[in-house]
PDB file of N, CA, C, O and CB in Angstrom:
ATOM      1  N   HIS A   1     -15.066   9.266   5.019  1.00  0.00           N
ATOM      2  CA  HIS A   1     -14.354   8.268   5.790  1.00  0.00           C
ATOM      3  C   HIS A   1     -13.653   8.936   6.976  1.00  0.00           C
ATOM      4  O   HIS A   1     -13.153  10.053   6.848  1.00  0.00           O
ATOM      5  CB  HIS A   1     -13.339   7.516   4.901  1.00  0.00           C
ATOM      6  N   PRO A   2     -13.615   8.272   8.110  1.00  0.00           N
ATOM      7  CA  PRO A   2     -12.974   8.875   9.286  1.00  0.00           C
ATOM      8  C   PRO A   2     -11.452   8.961   9.164  1.00  0.00           C
ATOM      9  O   PRO A   2     -10.834   9.811   9.806  1.00  0.00           O
ATOM     10  CB  PRO A   2     -13.331   8.081  10.523  1.00  0.00           C
ATOM     11  N   THR A   3     -10.845   8.107   8.362  1.00  0.00           N
ATOM     12  CA  THR A   3      -9.400   8.181   8.159  1.00  0.00           C
ATOM     13  C   THR A   3      -9.116   8.294   6.674  1.00  0.00           C
ATOM     14  O   THR A   3      -9.834   7.720   5.856  1.00  0.00           O
ATOM     15  CB  THR A   3      -8.682   6.945   8.762  1.00  0.00           C
ATOM     16  N   PRO A   4      -8.069   9.033   6.322  1.00  0.00           N
ATOM     17  CA  PRO A   4      -7.763   9.193   4.896  1.00  0.00           C
ATOM     18  C   PRO A   4      -7.146   7.922   4.315  1.00  0.00           C
ATOM     19  O   PRO A   4      -6.552   7.116   5.031  1.00  0.00           O
ATOM     20  CB  PRO A   4      -6.812  10.380   4.686  1.00  0.00           C
ATOM     21  N   THR A   5      -7.300   7.766   3.020  1.00  0.00           N
ATOM     22  CA  THR A   5      -6.651   6.681   2.298  1.00  0.00           C
ATOM     23  C   THR A   5      -5.448   7.296   1.591  1.00  0.00           C
ATOM     24  O   THR A   5      -5.603   8.084   0.658  1.00  0.00           O
ATOM     25  CB  THR A   5      -7.638   5.970   1.276  1.00  0.00           C
ATOM     26  N   LEU A   6      -4.265   6.938   2.035  1.00  0.00           N
ATOM     27  CA  LEU A   6      -3.030   7.550   1.541  1.00  0.00           C
ATOM     28  C   LEU A   6      -2.219   6.529   0.734  1.00  0.00           C
ATOM     29  O   LEU A   6      -1.152   6.092   1.167  1.00  0.00           O
ATOM     30  CB  LEU A   6      -2.186   8.103   2.720  1.00  0.00           C
ATOM     31  N   PHE A   7      -2.732   6.156  -0.436  1.00  0.00           N
ATOM     32  CA  PHE A   7      -2.087   5.133  -1.242  1.00  0.00           C
ATOM     33  C   PHE A   7      -0.681   5.543  -1.682  1.00  0.00           C
ATOM     34  O   PHE A   7       0.265   4.775  -1.501  1.00  0.00           O
ATOM     35  CB  PHE A   7      -2.936   4.825  -2.454  1.00  0.00           C
ATOM     36  N   ASP A   8      -0.529   6.730  -2.253  1.00  0.00           N
ATOM     37  CA  ASP A   8       0.781   7.153  -2.739  1.00  0.00           C
ATOM     38  C   ASP A   8       1.786   7.323  -1.601  1.00  0.00           C
ATOM     39  O   ASP A   8       2.913   6.841  -1.720  1.00  0.00           O
ATOM     40  CB  ASP A   8       0.654   8.455  -3.513  1.00  0.00           C
ATOM     41  N   PRO A   9       1.423   7.990  -0.498  1.00  0.00           N
ATOM     42  CA  PRO A   9       2.379   8.069   0.612  1.00  0.00           C
ATOM     43  C   PRO A   9       2.767   6.702   1.157  1.00  0.00           C
ATOM     44  O   PRO A   9       3.912   6.513   1.566  1.00  0.00           O
ATOM     45  CB  PRO A   9       1.805   8.905   1.727  1.00  0.00           C
ATOM     46  N   MET A  10       1.847   5.749   1.173  1.00  0.00           N
ATOM     47  CA  MET A  10       2.192   4.406   1.652  1.00  0.00           C
ATOM     48  C   MET A  10       3.193   3.756   0.716  1.00  0.00           C
ATOM     49  O   MET A  10       4.134   3.113   1.180  1.00  0.00           O
ATOM     50  CB  MET A  10       0.934   3.527   1.779  1.00  0.00           C
ATOM     51  N   ALA A  11       3.017   3.906  -0.582  1.00  0.00           N
ATOM     52  CA  ALA A  11       3.958   3.321  -1.537  1.00  0.00           C
ATOM     53  C   ALA A  11       5.360   3.888  -1.328  1.00  0.00           C
ATOM     54  O   ALA A  11       6.337   3.139  -1.352  1.00  0.00           O
ATOM     55  CB  ALA A  11       3.490   3.576  -2.982  1.00  0.00           C
ATOM     56  N   VAL A  12       5.470   5.184  -1.127  1.00  0.00           N
ATOM     57  CA  VAL A  12       6.769   5.807  -0.881  1.00  0.00           C
ATOM     58  C   VAL A  12       7.328   5.342   0.460  1.00  0.00           C
ATOM     59  O   VAL A  12       8.518   5.042   0.566  1.00  0.00           O
ATOM     60  CB  VAL A  12       6.651   7.347  -0.911  1.00  0.00           C
ATOM     61  N   ALA A  13       6.482   5.280   1.478  1.00  0.00           N
ATOM     62  CA  ALA A  13       6.922   4.835   2.802  1.00  0.00           C
ATOM     63  C   ALA A  13       7.474   3.415   2.741  1.00  0.00           C
ATOM     64  O   ALA A  13       8.449   3.102   3.424  1.00  0.00           O
ATOM     65  CB  ALA A  13       5.763   4.908   3.809  1.00  0.00           C
ATOM     66  N   LEU A  14       6.863   2.555   1.933  1.00  0.00           N
ATOM     67  CA  LEU A  14       7.339   1.178   1.817  1.00  0.00           C
ATOM     68  C   LEU A  14       8.719   1.092   1.177  1.00  0.00           C
ATOM     69  O   LEU A  14       9.479   0.163   1.454  1.00  0.00           O
ATOM     70  CB  LEU A  14       6.355   0.358   1.013  1.00  0.00           C
ATOM     71  N   LEU A  15       9.042   2.052   0.327  1.00  0.00           N
ATOM     72  CA  LEU A  15      10.391   2.091  -0.233  1.00  0.00           C
ATOM     73  C   LEU A  15      11.418   2.412   0.849  1.00  0.00           C
ATOM     74  O   LEU A  15      12.543   1.912   0.821  1.00  0.00           O
ATOM     75  CB  LEU A  15      10.472   3.125  -1.366  1.00  0.00           C
ATOM     76  N   ILE A  16      11.020   3.246   1.794  1.00  0.00           N
ATOM     77  CA  ILE A  16      11.915   3.644   2.884  1.00  0.00           C
ATOM     78  C   ILE A  16      11.960   2.584   3.977  1.00  0.00           C
ATOM     79  O   ILE A  16      13.032   2.253   4.482  1.00  0.00           O
ATOM     80  CB  ILE A  16      11.473   4.984   3.476  1.00  0.00           C
ATOM     81  N   ASP A  17      10.796   2.051   4.341  1.00  0.00           N
ATOM     82  CA  ASP A  17      10.710   1.061   5.429  1.00  0.00           C
ATOM     83  C   ASP A  17       9.714  -0.037   5.051  1.00  0.00           C
ATOM     84  O   ASP A  17       8.526   0.078   5.354  1.00  0.00           O
ATOM     85  CB  ASP A  17      10.286   1.744   6.771  1.00  0.00           C
ATOM     86  N   PRO A  18      10.184  -1.097   4.395  1.00  0.00           N
ATOM     87  CA  PRO A  18       9.286  -2.173   3.956  1.00  0.00           C
ATOM     88  C   PRO A  18       8.535  -2.874   5.091  1.00  0.00           C
ATOM     89  O   PRO A  18       7.547  -3.564   4.838  1.00  0.00           O
ATOM     90  CB  PRO A  18      10.073  -3.191   3.198  1.00  0.00           C
ATOM     91  N   SER A  19       8.984  -2.709   6.326  1.00  0.00           N
ATOM     92  CA  SER A  19       8.297  -3.370   7.437  1.00  0.00           C
ATOM     93  C   SER A  19       6.992  -2.684   7.826  1.00  0.00           C
ATOM     94  O   SER A  19       6.269  -3.183   8.688  1.00  0.00           O
ATOM     95  CB  SER A  19       9.207  -3.429   8.635  1.00  0.00           C
ATOM     96  N   LEU A  20       6.682  -1.548   7.204  1.00  0.00           N
ATOM     97  CA  LEU A  20       5.451  -0.830   7.541  1.00  0.00           C
ATOM     98  C   LEU A  20       4.183  -1.554   7.090  1.00  0.00           C
ATOM     99  O   LEU A  20       3.098  -1.288   7.606  1.00  0.00           O
ATOM    100  CB  LEU A  20       5.483   0.542   6.928  1.00  0.00           C
ATOM    101  N   CYS A  21       4.318  -2.463   6.132  1.00  0.00           N
ATOM    102  CA  CYS A  21       3.131  -3.112   5.590  1.00  0.00           C
ATOM    103  C   CYS A  21       3.457  -4.544   5.191  1.00  0.00           C
ATOM    104  O   CYS A  21       4.511  -4.815   4.617  1.00  0.00           O
ATOM    105  CB  CYS A  21       2.581  -2.328   4.385  1.00  0.00           C
ATOM    106  N   GLU A  22       2.542  -5.457   5.499  1.00  0.00           N
ATOM    107  CA  GLU A  22       2.669  -6.836   5.025  1.00  0.00           C
ATOM    108  C   GLU A  22       2.317  -6.834   3.540  1.00  0.00           C
ATOM    109  O   GLU A  22       1.260  -6.339   3.148  1.00  0.00           O
ATOM    110  CB  GLU A  22       1.737  -7.828   5.841  1.00  0.00           C
ATOM    111  N   THR A  23       3.198  -7.385   2.724  1.00  0.00           N
ATOM    112  CA  THR A  23       2.967  -7.400   1.276  1.00  0.00           C
ATOM    113  C   THR A  23       3.061  -8.828   0.744  1.00  0.00           C
ATOM    114  O   THR A  23       3.551  -9.740   1.411  1.00  0.00           O
ATOM    115  CB  THR A  23       3.984  -6.486   0.549  1.00  0.00           C
ATOM    116  N   ARG A  24       2.572  -8.982  -0.485  1.00  0.00           N
ATOM    117  CA  ARG A  24       2.665 -10.275  -1.162  1.00  0.00           C
ATOM    118  C   ARG A  24       2.677 -10.033  -2.667  1.00  0.00           C
ATOM    119  O   ARG A  24       1.916  -9.202  -3.164  1.00  0.00           O
ATOM    120  CB  ARG A  24       1.481 -11.216  -0.754  1.00  0.00           C
ATOM    121  N   PRO A  25       3.534 -10.751  -3.403  1.00  0.00           N
ATOM    122  CA  PRO A  25       3.483 -10.642  -4.862  1.00  0.00           C
ATOM    123  C   PRO A  25       2.220 -11.312  -5.385  1.00  0.00           C
ATOM    124  O   PRO A  25       1.923 -12.455  -5.037  1.00  0.00           O
ATOM    125  CB  PRO A  25       4.740 -11.276  -5.508  1.00  0.00           C
ATOM    126  N   LEU A  26       1.485 -10.601  -6.215  1.00  0.00           N
ATOM    127  CA  LEU A  26       0.244 -11.129  -6.795  1.00  0.00           C
ATOM    128  C   LEU A  26       0.146 -10.731  -8.262  1.00  0.00           C
ATOM    129  O   LEU A  26       0.762  -9.760  -8.704  1.00  0.00           O
ATOM    130  CB  LEU A  26      -0.995 -10.618  -6.014  1.00  0.00           C
ATOM    131  N   ALA A  27      -0.630 -11.492  -8.994  1.00  0.00           N
ATOM    132  CA  ALA A  27      -1.008 -11.098 -10.352  1.00  0.00           C
ATOM    133  C   ALA A  27      -2.274 -10.255 -10.232  1.00  0.00           C
ATOM    134  O   ALA A  27      -3.269 -10.695  -9.656  1.00  0.00           O
ATOM    135  CB  ALA A  27      -1.233 -12.358 -11.292  1.00  0.00           C
ATOM    136  N   VAL A  28      -2.232  -9.064 -10.767  1.00  0.00           N
ATOM    137  CA  VAL A  28      -3.404  -8.190 -10.732  1.00  0.00           C
ATOM    138  C   VAL A  28      -3.729  -7.706 -12.140  1.00  0.00           C
ATOM    139  O   VAL A  28      -2.854  -7.593 -12.999  1.00  0.00           O
ATOM    140  CB  VAL A  28      -3.168  -6.986  -9.785  1.00  0.00           C
ATOM    141  N   GLU A  29      -5.001  -7.426 -12.347  1.00  0.00           N
ATOM    142  CA  GLU A  29      -5.478  -6.873 -13.615  1.00  0.00           C
ATOM    143  C   GLU A  29      -6.444  -5.746 -13.317  1.00  0.00           C
ATOM    144  O   GLU A  29      -7.121  -5.741 -12.288  1.00  0.00           O
ATOM    145  CB  GLU A  29      -6.155  -7.965 -14.495  1.00  0.00           C
ATOM    146  N   VAL A  30      -6.498  -4.786 -14.240  1.00  0.00           N
ATOM    147  CA  VAL A  30      -7.450  -3.682 -14.146  1.00  0.00           C
ATOM    148  C   VAL A  30      -8.484  -3.888 -15.241  1.00  0.00           C
ATOM    149  O   VAL A  30      -8.141  -4.019 -16.417  1.00  0.00           O
ATOM    150  CB  VAL A  30      -6.738  -2.280 -14.279  1.00  0.00           C
ATOM    151  N   ASP A  31      -9.768  -3.915 -14.841  1.00  0.00           N
ATOM    152  CA  ASP A  31     -10.806  -4.143 -15.846  1.00  0.00           C
ATOM    153  C   ASP A  31     -11.183  -2.842 -16.543  1.00  0.00           C
ATOM    154  O   ASP A  31     -10.634  -1.784 -16.234  1.00  0.00           O
ATOM    155  CB  ASP A  31     -12.048  -4.775 -15.202  1.00  0.00           C
ATOM    156  N   ASP A  32     -12.118  -2.923 -17.481  1.00  0.00           N
ATOM    157  CA  ASP A  32     -12.494  -1.751 -18.270  1.00  0.00           C
ATOM    158  C   ASP A  32     -13.246  -0.696 -17.463  1.00  0.00           C
ATOM    159  O   ASP A  32     -13.498   0.397 -17.972  1.00  0.00           O
ATOM    160  CB  ASP A  32     -13.339  -2.179 -19.437  1.00  0.00           C
ATOM    161  N   LYS A  33     -13.608  -0.998 -16.216  1.00  0.00           N
ATOM    162  CA  LYS A  33     -14.246  -0.022 -15.335  1.00  0.00           C
ATOM    163  C   LYS A  33     -13.239   0.592 -14.361  1.00  0.00           C
ATOM    164  O   LYS A  33     -13.599   1.441 -13.545  1.00  0.00           O
ATOM    165  CB  LYS A  33     -15.391  -0.679 -14.559  1.00  0.00           C
ATOM    166  N   GLY A  34     -11.981   0.164 -14.449  1.00  0.00           N
ATOM    167  CA  GLY A  34     -10.941   0.697 -13.597  1.00  0.00           C
ATOM    168  C   GLY A  34     -10.767  -0.027 -12.278  1.00  0.00           C
ATOM    169  O   GLY A  34     -10.023   0.440 -11.416  1.00  0.00           O
ATOM    170  N   LEU A  35     -11.442  -1.168 -12.099  1.00  0.00           N
ATOM    171  CA  LEU A  35     -11.321  -1.933 -10.863  1.00  0.00           C
ATOM    172  C   LEU A  35     -10.132  -2.883 -10.951  1.00  0.00           C
ATOM    173  O   LEU A  35      -9.947  -3.572 -11.954  1.00  0.00           O
ATOM    174  CB  LEU A  35     -12.620  -2.717 -10.576  1.00  0.00           C
ATOM    175  N   THR A  36      -9.331  -2.912  -9.893  1.00  0.00           N
ATOM    176  CA  THR A  36      -8.163  -3.782  -9.826  1.00  0.00           C
ATOM    177  C   THR A  36      -8.525  -5.035  -9.050  1.00  0.00           C
ATOM    178  O   THR A  36      -9.063  -4.955  -7.946  1.00  0.00           O
ATOM    179  CB  THR A  36      -6.959  -3.057  -9.172  1.00  0.00           C
ATOM    180  N   THR A  37      -8.228  -6.199  -9.630  1.00  0.00           N
ATOM    181  CA  THR A  37      -8.519  -7.461  -8.954  1.00  0.00           C
ATOM    182  C   THR A  37      -7.326  -8.402  -9.076  1.00  0.00           C
ATOM    183  O   THR A  37      -6.572  -8.351 -10.048  1.00  0.00           O
ATOM    184  CB  THR A  37      -9.789  -8.119  -9.541  1.00  0.00           C
ATOM    185  N   ALA A  38      -7.170  -9.263  -8.068  1.00  0.00           N
ATOM    186  CA  ALA A  38      -6.163 -10.311  -8.119  1.00  0.00           C
ATOM    187  C   ALA A  38      -6.683 -11.428  -9.010  1.00  0.00           C
ATOM    188  O   ALA A  38      -7.871 -11.750  -8.988  1.00  0.00           O
ATOM    189  CB  ALA A  38      -5.822 -10.842  -6.694  1.00  0.00           C
ATOM    190  N   VAL A  39      -5.784 -12.015  -9.795  1.00  0.00           N
ATOM    191  CA  VAL A  39      -6.173 -13.114 -10.680  1.00  0.00           C
ATOM    192  C   VAL A  39      -5.303 -14.328 -10.375  1.00  0.00           C
ATOM    193  O   VAL A  39      -4.113 -14.196 -10.087  1.00  0.00           O
ATOM    194  CB  VAL A  39      -6.043 -12.702 -12.180  1.00  0.00           C
ATOM    195  N   GLU A  40      -5.898 -15.488 -10.439  1.00  0.00           N
ATOM    196  CA  GLU A  40      -5.199 -16.744 -10.184  1.00  0.00           C
ATOM    197  C   GLU A  40      -4.594 -17.276 -11.476  1.00  0.00           C
ATOM    198  O   GLU A  40      -5.082 -16.990 -12.569  1.00  0.00           O
ATOM    199  CB  GLU A  40      -6.154 -17.786  -9.568  1.00  0.00           C
ATOM    200  N   GLY A  41      -3.534 -18.046 -11.335  1.00  0.00           N
ATOM    201  CA  GLY A  41      -2.968 -18.753 -12.474  1.00  0.00           C
ATOM    202  C   GLY A  41      -2.045 -17.946 -13.359  1.00  0.00           C
ATOM    203  O   GLY A  41      -1.641 -18.428 -14.417  1.00  0.00           O
ATOM    204  N   LYS A  42      -1.700 -16.742 -12.964  1.00  0.00           N
ATOM    205  CA  LYS A  42      -0.779 -15.915 -13.735  1.00  0.00           C
ATOM    206  C   LYS A  42       0.394 -15.545 -12.838  1.00  0.00           C
ATOM    207  O   LYS A  42       0.257 -15.511 -11.616  1.00  0.00           O
ATOM    208  CB  LYS A  42      -1.489 -14.637 -14.291  1.00  0.00           C
ATOM    209  N   PRO A  43       1.545 -15.269 -13.442  1.00  0.00           N
ATOM    210  CA  PRO A  43       2.693 -14.878 -12.620  1.00  0.00           C
ATOM    211  C   PRO A  43       2.461 -13.497 -11.993  1.00  0.00           C
ATOM    212  O   PRO A  43       1.787 -12.654 -12.585  1.00  0.00           O
ATOM    213  CB  PRO A  43       3.990 -14.872 -13.468  1.00  0.00           C
ATOM    214  N   PRO A  44       3.008 -13.269 -10.815  1.00  0.00           N
ATOM    215  CA  PRO A  44       2.835 -11.969 -10.157  1.00  0.00           C
ATOM    216  C   PRO A  44       3.372 -10.828 -11.013  1.00  0.00           C
ATOM    217  O   PRO A  44       4.418 -10.951 -11.650  1.00  0.00           O
ATOM    218  CB  PRO A  44       3.532 -11.967  -8.799  1.00  0.00           C
ATOM    219  N   ASN A  45       2.642  -9.723 -11.017  1.00  0.00           N
ATOM    220  CA  ASN A  45       3.080  -8.525 -11.731  1.00  0.00           C
ATOM    221  C   ASN A  45       3.045  -7.290 -10.829  1.00  0.00           C
ATOM    222  O   ASN A  45       3.231  -6.163 -11.289  1.00  0.00           O
ATOM    223  CB  ASN A  45       2.204  -8.296 -12.963  1.00  0.00           C
ATOM    224  N   ALA A  46       2.802  -7.528  -9.524  1.00  0.00           N
ATOM    225  CA  ALA A  46       2.758  -6.412  -8.572  1.00  0.00           C
ATOM    226  C   ALA A  46       3.034  -6.936  -7.168  1.00  0.00           C
ATOM    227  O   ALA A  46       2.786  -8.101  -6.857  1.00  0.00           O
ATOM    228  CB  ALA A  46       1.380  -5.684  -8.625  1.00  0.00           C
ATOM    229  N   THR A  47       3.544  -6.056  -6.344  1.00  0.00           N
ATOM    230  CA  THR A  47       3.657  -6.338  -4.916  1.00  0.00           C
ATOM    231  C   THR A  47       2.499  -5.598  -4.260  1.00  0.00           C
ATOM    232  O   THR A  47       2.403  -4.375  -4.356  1.00  0.00           O
ATOM    233  CB  THR A  47       5.070  -5.892  -4.318  1.00  0.00           C
ATOM    234  N   VAL A  48       1.632  -6.332  -3.601  1.00  0.00           N
ATOM    235  CA  VAL A  48       0.383  -5.782  -3.079  1.00  0.00           C
ATOM    236  C   VAL A  48       0.458  -5.667  -1.561  1.00  0.00           C
ATOM    237  O   VAL A  48       0.815  -6.622  -0.871  1.00  0.00           O
ATOM    238  CB  VAL A  48      -0.819  -6.659  -3.495  1.00  0.00           C
ATOM    239  N   GLY A  49       0.119  -4.486  -1.053  1.00  0.00           N
ATOM    240  CA  GLY A  49       0.042  -4.287   0.385  1.00  0.00           C
ATOM    241  C   GLY A  49      -1.231  -4.918   0.920  1.00  0.00           C
ATOM    242  O   GLY A  49      -2.323  -4.656   0.415  1.00  0.00           O
ATOM    243  N   LEU A  50      -1.089  -5.747   1.939  1.00  0.00           N
ATOM    244  CA  LEU A  50      -2.240  -6.468   2.474  1.00  0.00           C
ATOM    245  C   LEU A  50      -2.691  -5.958   3.831  1.00  0.00           C
ATOM    246  O   LEU A  50      -3.889  -5.891   4.106  1.00  0.00           O
ATOM    247  CB  LEU A  50      -1.920  -7.923   2.575  1.00  0.00           C
ATOM    248  N   LYS A  51      -1.745  -5.602   4.674  1.00  0.00           N
ATOM    249  CA  LYS A  51      -2.095  -5.248   6.043  1.00  0.00           C
ATOM    250  C   LYS A  51      -1.042  -4.299   6.596  1.00  0.00           C
ATOM    251  O   LYS A  51       0.155  -4.505   6.394  1.00  0.00           O
ATOM    252  CB  LYS A  51      -2.221  -6.512   6.933  1.00  0.00           C
ATOM    253  N   THR A  52      -1.485  -3.272   7.286  1.00  0.00           N
ATOM    254  CA  THR A  52      -0.555  -2.334   7.902  1.00  0.00           C
ATOM    255  C   THR A  52      -1.040  -1.948   9.287  1.00  0.00           C
ATOM    256  O   THR A  52      -2.222  -2.072   9.607  1.00  0.00           O
ATOM    257  CB  THR A  52      -0.383  -1.086   7.030  1.00  0.00           C
ATOM    258  N   ASP A  53      -0.127  -1.488  10.082  1.00  0.00           N
ATOM    259  CA  ASP A  53      -0.463  -0.910  11.379  1.00  0.00           C
ATOM    260  C   ASP A  53      -0.687   0.577  11.122  1.00  0.00           C
ATOM    261  O   ASP A  53       0.273   1.331  10.969  1.00  0.00           O
ATOM    262  CB  ASP A  53       0.677  -1.166  12.470  1.00  0.00           C
ATOM    263  N   ALA A  54      -1.933   0.996  11.074  1.00  0.00           N
ATOM    264  CA  ALA A  54      -2.281   2.364  10.688  1.00  0.00           C
ATOM    265  C   ALA A  54      -1.605   3.396  11.585  1.00  0.00           C
ATOM    266  O   ALA A  54      -1.107   4.407  11.090  1.00  0.00           O
ATOM    267  CB  ALA A  54      -3.791   2.553  10.731  1.00  0.00           C
ATOM    268  N   ARG A  55      -1.580   3.163  12.870  1.00  0.00           N
ATOM    269  CA  ARG A  55      -0.961   4.123  13.795  1.00  0.00           C
ATOM    270  C   ARG A  55       0.531   4.269  13.505  1.00  0.00           C
ATOM    271  O   ARG A  55       1.057   5.381  13.466  1.00  0.00           O
ATOM    272  CB  ARG A  55      -1.174   3.681  15.260  1.00  0.00           C
ATOM    273  N   ARG A  56       1.206   3.138  13.302  1.00  0.00           N
ATOM    274  CA  ARG A  56       2.650   3.181  13.015  1.00  0.00           C
ATOM    275  C   ARG A  56       2.925   3.914  11.709  1.00  0.00           C
ATOM    276  O   ARG A  56       3.860   4.711  11.629  1.00  0.00           O
ATOM    277  CB  ARG A  56       3.233   1.756  12.950  1.00  0.00           C
ATOM    278  N   PHE A  57       2.111   3.648  10.675  1.00  0.00           N
ATOM    279  CA  PHE A  57       2.282   4.352   9.407  1.00  0.00           C
ATOM    280  C   PHE A  57       2.043   5.844   9.579  1.00  0.00           C
ATOM    281  O   PHE A  57       2.834   6.651   9.091  1.00  0.00           O
ATOM    282  CB  PHE A  57       1.336   3.786   8.348  1.00  0.00           C
ATOM    283  N   MET A  58       0.971   6.228  10.259  1.00  0.00           N
ATOM    284  CA  MET A  58       0.669   7.659  10.431  1.00  0.00           C
ATOM    285  C   MET A  58       1.778   8.360  11.212  1.00  0.00           C
ATOM    286  O   MET A  58       2.134   9.494  10.891  1.00  0.00           O
ATOM    287  CB  MET A  58      -0.683   7.845  11.154  1.00  0.00           C
ATOM    288  N   ASP A  59       2.321   7.709  12.219  1.00  0.00           N
ATOM    289  CA  ASP A  59       3.450   8.293  12.956  1.00  0.00           C
ATOM    290  C   ASP A  59       4.643   8.502  12.021  1.00  0.00           C
ATOM    291  O   ASP A  59       5.282   9.554  12.042  1.00  0.00           O
ATOM    292  CB  ASP A  59       3.854   7.384  14.147  1.00  0.00           C
ATOM    293  N   PHE A  60       4.932   7.495  11.207  1.00  0.00           N
ATOM    294  CA  PHE A  60       6.020   7.575  10.235  1.00  0.00           C
ATOM    295  C   PHE A  60       5.777   8.730   9.251  1.00  0.00           C
ATOM    296  O   PHE A  60       6.664   9.548   9.005  1.00  0.00           O
ATOM    297  CB  PHE A  60       6.160   6.235   9.471  1.00  0.00           C
ATOM    298  N   TYR A  61       4.582   8.777   8.708  1.00  0.00           N
ATOM    299  CA  TYR A  61       4.217   9.780   7.702  1.00  0.00           C
ATOM    300  C   TYR A  61       4.240  11.192   8.280  1.00  0.00           C
ATOM    301  O   TYR A  61       4.874  12.089   7.725  1.00  0.00           O
ATOM    302  CB  TYR A  61       2.832   9.478   7.131  1.00  0.00           C
ATOM    303  N   LEU A  62       3.554  11.376   9.383  1.00  0.00           N
ATOM    304  CA  LEU A  62       3.447  12.721   9.957  1.00  0.00           C
ATOM    305  C   LEU A  62       4.795  13.235  10.451  1.00  0.00           C
ATOM    306  O   LEU A  62       5.038  14.441  10.422  1.00  0.00           O
ATOM    307  CB  LEU A  62       2.442  12.725  11.105  1.00  0.00           C
ATOM    308  N   SER A  63       5.664  12.355  10.898  1.00  0.00           N
ATOM    309  CA  SER A  63       6.987  12.814  11.353  1.00  0.00           C
ATOM    310  C   SER A  63       7.814  13.385  10.197  1.00  0.00           C
ATOM    311  O   SER A  63       8.793  14.098  10.416  1.00  0.00           O
ATOM    312  CB  SER A  63       7.752  11.657  12.016  1.00  0.00           C
ATOM    313  N   ARG A  64       7.408  13.064   8.970  1.00  0.00           N
ATOM    314  CA  ARG A  64       8.130  13.582   7.806  1.00  0.00           C
ATOM    315  C   ARG A  64       7.438  14.786   7.163  1.00  0.00           C
ATOM    316  O   ARG A  64       8.117  15.695   6.686  1.00  0.00           O
ATOM    317  CB  ARG A  64       8.291  12.487   6.778  1.00  0.00           C
ATOM    318  N   VAL A  65       6.134  14.809   7.141  1.00  0.00           N
ATOM    319  CA  VAL A  65       5.437  15.916   6.475  1.00  0.00           C
ATOM    320  C   VAL A  65       5.075  17.041   7.430  1.00  0.00           C
ATOM    321  O   VAL A  65       4.832  18.167   6.997  1.00  0.00           O
ATOM    322  CB  VAL A  65       4.184  15.409   5.804  1.00  0.00           C
ATOM    323  N   ALA A  66       5.037  16.747   8.740  1.00  0.00           N
ATOM    324  CA  ALA A  66       4.698  17.774   9.730  1.00  0.00           C
ATOM    325  C   ALA A  66       5.522  17.556  10.997  1.00  0.00           C
ATOM    326  O   ALA A  66       4.964  17.324  12.070  1.00  0.00           O
ATOM    327  CB  ALA A  66       3.177  17.750  10.058  1.00  0.00           C
ATOM    328  N   PRO A  67       6.867  17.632  10.875  1.00  0.00           N
ATOM    329  CA  PRO A  67       7.683  17.404  12.065  1.00  0.00           C
ATOM    330  C   PRO A  67       7.415  18.470  13.125  1.00  0.00           C
ATOM    331  O   PRO A  67       7.089  19.617  12.817  1.00  0.00           O
ATOM    332  CB  PRO A  67       9.171  17.388  11.697  1.00  0.00           C
ATOM    333  N   GLN A  68       7.561  18.060  14.366  1.00  0.00           N
ATOM    334  CA  GLN A  68       7.300  19.012  15.462  1.00  0.00           C
ATOM    335  C   GLN A  68       8.440  19.966  15.661  1.00  0.00           C
ATOM    336  O   GLN A  68       8.378  20.826  16.539  1.00  0.00           O
ATOM    337  CB  GLN A  68       7.034  18.278  16.754  1.00  0.00           C
TER     338      GLN A  68
END
């Protein structure tokens, strides 16, 4: 992939600045193959990141792990 997938750093970044990603509470389940899917008709059990500004997140992230 041309850009890395930084799931854990994004989760930590959202604790510091929740405006970095559009989120929504959803009900999610993990199947026996390890795939996570949203399910209808159940109460939310997770806050799911839906959309982020990749450049803004990378600037935020890199300024902390590789400051100039």
